[in-house]
N, C-alpha and C positions, 0 to 999 in steps of 0.2 A: 400729515394730512392723508395718508389711506388709515393710518391707527382712528383719526377722529371719524373717518367716513363710517369705519365699522361698527366705533362706539355709538354712533349716534342712535340707533335703536335701541340701543341697551343703556340709555342715559339713564333712565328712572332708577332702575336696578344699582347702576353705578353710584348714585345720588345716595340711596339709600345705605350701601356697602361704608361710603365715605362717611355719613353721620353717626357709624357705629365707633369708628378712629375717635371722636372727640366733640363736646358741644361747641366750643368756640368758633366761629365762620373761620378766622385766621388760620387755627388748626386745621379745621379740615380741608380748606383750600390747599394748603402744604401737602397734608396727606392724600388728598387728589393728584397732586402731581406727581406725587412718587409712586402712588399705586399705577396711573397710567402708563409710565414709563416701565414698570415692571411687568405689566400687562403685555405689553408692545414687545419689549425685549423677550418674553417667554413664546409669543406667535410667531415672532420674525425670526427665531434662531434657525429654524429648519429650512428658510429661505433665503440665509444670508449668502450662499453661494451665487444664485441669482441675482441678488441684489446688488454683488459686487461686480457682476458681468455689466450690470446694467449701466452703472455707476462709470466704470472704465469706456465702456458705450459713448457714455454723454461728455464725458470728461478725459479725453484718452493721453497719455502721457507723448509730450514733446520729443521730438526726436532730439540726440545729441548733437547738436551742431558745432560746437568748439572742437576743432582738434588739438589733441595733448601735443605740448612743445614748452618750449622754456618761458618764464613767467619774467625773469628778471634782467635778460641779456639785452641792453639797449645800446644798439646800433650808435647812436648819440651821443654817447658818451666814451665813447672809444679815443677821443682825444684828448680825456682826461683821463688817466691810467689809473690814478686813485679812485676816482668814481667806478671805473670800469672794473676794477679787480676787487672791490664791494660787491659789484653786481654779481660777477663770476661766484663768489663767494657764496651770496644767498643761492645762488642755483645750484652747486654744489652741495650745501646743506640740504636743499629741496631733494638731490639725488638721494642724501645719504637717509633721508627720511622715508623713501621708497624702500632703499635696501634694509633696513632697519626692519619695516614691516615684512619684508621675505623671510627675514632670519628669522622674526618671533613665530612666522606662522609655518616655517619650515619643521619646526617641532612637534606641530600638531598633526601634519600629514603622515607623521611615524610613529602616531599614537592612536590616531583612529581613519577610516575611511572615508575619505573627503574628496573626491574627483573635482567637486566644484572648487574647491579652496587651492587643489593643484593649478587648476586651471587660471585661478587669479594670479598667484603666485607668476606664474610663467608670462600671463600678460603686464604684470609689473616689470618682469626683466625686460620687456620690449619698451616701457618706459623710458627704464634706467638707459638703455642703449640711445634713443631718442636723446636724452639729455646729456649724456657723454658726448655723444657727437657735435651737438651743438655748442657745449663749452670749450670743447678742444679748438674747432673751428674759430670760436671767440676770441680765446687766448692765443690763437695764433696769429689773429689779425691785429692783434694789442700790441706783439712783439713787436711787429713792424715800427711801433710808434718810439719815441725816445723815452726808453725806462731809465729809472736810477737802479742801483746793482741790488737793492732791498726791494724794490719792485720787481725787476725779474726773477728773484729767489720767488717772490710769493707767487709769481704767475706758473713757475717750476713745480712749485708745490701743490697749487691748483690743478696742475695738468695729472700729477701724479697719483692727487687724492682721487680725482674723477677716475683715471685709469683703474685703481686699486677698488674704487667703488663698484664700476662696472664688471671688474674679474670675479668679487663677491658675488653680484646678481648673477653672473654667467655660471659658478660654482652652485649656488642653491637651485638653479634652473636646470643647467645639462648634468649635474652629478647628483646632488641631493634628492630632485623630483623623479628621475627614472629609480633609484633605490627605493624609494615610497611607492611608485607605481608595482615593481616587481613584489614588494611586500605584500601588498594589496591583493595584487592576481594570485600571487602563490597561496594566500591566506594565511600567511606566517605570524607568528607571534613572537615577542622579543620576552626573554627571561624577565621576570620581576627585576631581579638585580641589574641585569644588564639595560632594559629602559629607564629606569633609575638613575645609572650613571651617565647614560646618553643625556638626560633631562640636567643632571646638575652639572656637566662640561658645556651644554648648549647655555645655561643661565650665567656662567661666568665666560662666556664666549661674548654672549651680548653686551654685559656689564663693562666689560673690556672695550669692545667696540664703542658704545656712547661713552667712555673717557678718552679714548682715541679721537672721537671726532671733537670731543669739547676742548683736548689738549691743541690740536690741530686749529680750531676756528679762534681761541684765545693763542695761541703760540706760548702757552704758559710751559715754563721748564719744569715747576713740581707735577704738574700734571703728566708731563709727558715720560717723567721717572715713572711715576706709578703705573703708568702703561708698559713700561717696559719690564718692572717688577714681575707685573701681574703676567706678562708673556712668560718670563721665566717658570711661573708658577703653570701656566697651561702648559706647558713643554713638558715639565713633571708630569701635571696630570695625565696627560695623552698617554706617556708610556708606561704609567700606573693603569692605566682604564684600559691598554693594549693588554699587559701582563695579567689583569682580572680576567678577562674573558679568555685569555689561552688556559687559564688556571680552571676555568669551567669546562673549557673543550676537553682538557686533559681526565676530568671527574665524568664525560658523558652524558652533560646536562642535554636533554633532547632538544631544546628551544634554544639553545647558545651553539648547537650543531647547524640544526635547520638555516638559523640565520648570521651564523658565523661572516660569511662574504659581507653580507649588507652591514653588519654590525661594523667591520674593520674599516668598509669604506666610509661610513658617515663619520666615525672616527678622525679618519684622515681627512677629510673635506673639512670638518669642523678646525682642524690642524690648521690647514692651508687659509681657512677666513681668515683666523687669529693672527698668521704671520701677515696679512694683505692688511688688518687692521692697524698693525703696529706698526708697519711699514710707513702708513699715512703721516707719522708725525716724524719723520726724520728730515726729509727736505728743507722744512722750515723751522727744525728744532735747533735751540743752541744750547742744547745739552752736549757735554765735551763726548768726543768720539761719536758722535753721531752719522758723520760719513763711513765711519768704519761698522757703524751698526746697521746704517741702512743697506750696504752692500752684504753682511752677514745675512740679514732680514729676507735679501734677494736670493741669498744663497741657498738657505735653508727650506725657503718657498720651493726653490727648482727643485732640492734635494728630496723633499715630501711627495712633490708631483711626481718624480720618476718611479720613487718609492712605492707610492700607492698604486700606479699604474702597473708596477710590477707583480705587486700583489694581487691586481684585480686580474 
């Protein structure tokens, strides 16, 4: 409307300009529309900021009214355990999606300065805590019903999976984010070889996390065995990366010396995350020796906790 008002005094000149673009009326009309839009865009670009403020004032954002919370935990189906377990599974998968986003974003803040992303990751951890609390409460209430042995095992598996996911979120929030902040605050940069190793380890970590979630959801023994094989490979890779970093320290590489504490802590925390990811498949797994594996996984996690705290 503003453009039309401005153009009206110059309409004869505009008509003459359009006539140069073609003889046929249809072509002139089409060119007139295109030319008018181009002229308006050119003259309005300097005032785009003011126009944006005007639109925001005319159509303000509506406040967020819905509080974050569980979507699938329905109290009305608690008397039907099979249905309630299905709902709890869906909510646990929703929790896993948020944790996965945190994992994906965790590598980004180690590569660039992004305080906003760090804040977003920490906000997501709060959401994970909310879901974990509601899932545990829901399953506790369900356990008071008459459950079959299979249903009881599934309820326990969901409890442990939710706890493992919450623990992974805490590691990202409370352990990895402070390391990212320290790197940014001190202006430190990883060596090219070092950051490539961290990125490669992180990629395998996310792949095994996805596989573990799929194995847990489908209760698939073949997928579970793949998770276990990947877990062993990641254990070996963790030791190799630690050794490679120590070799760079011996060579006196400046970037490696400056970031040594951060580098080793990141590897250690990633190792704890992949142990927790593997642990999720044990409670409901049909893999032979699953119970022994679950205990071994828990023991490894505790040992890694102590070892990395001692290094810190």
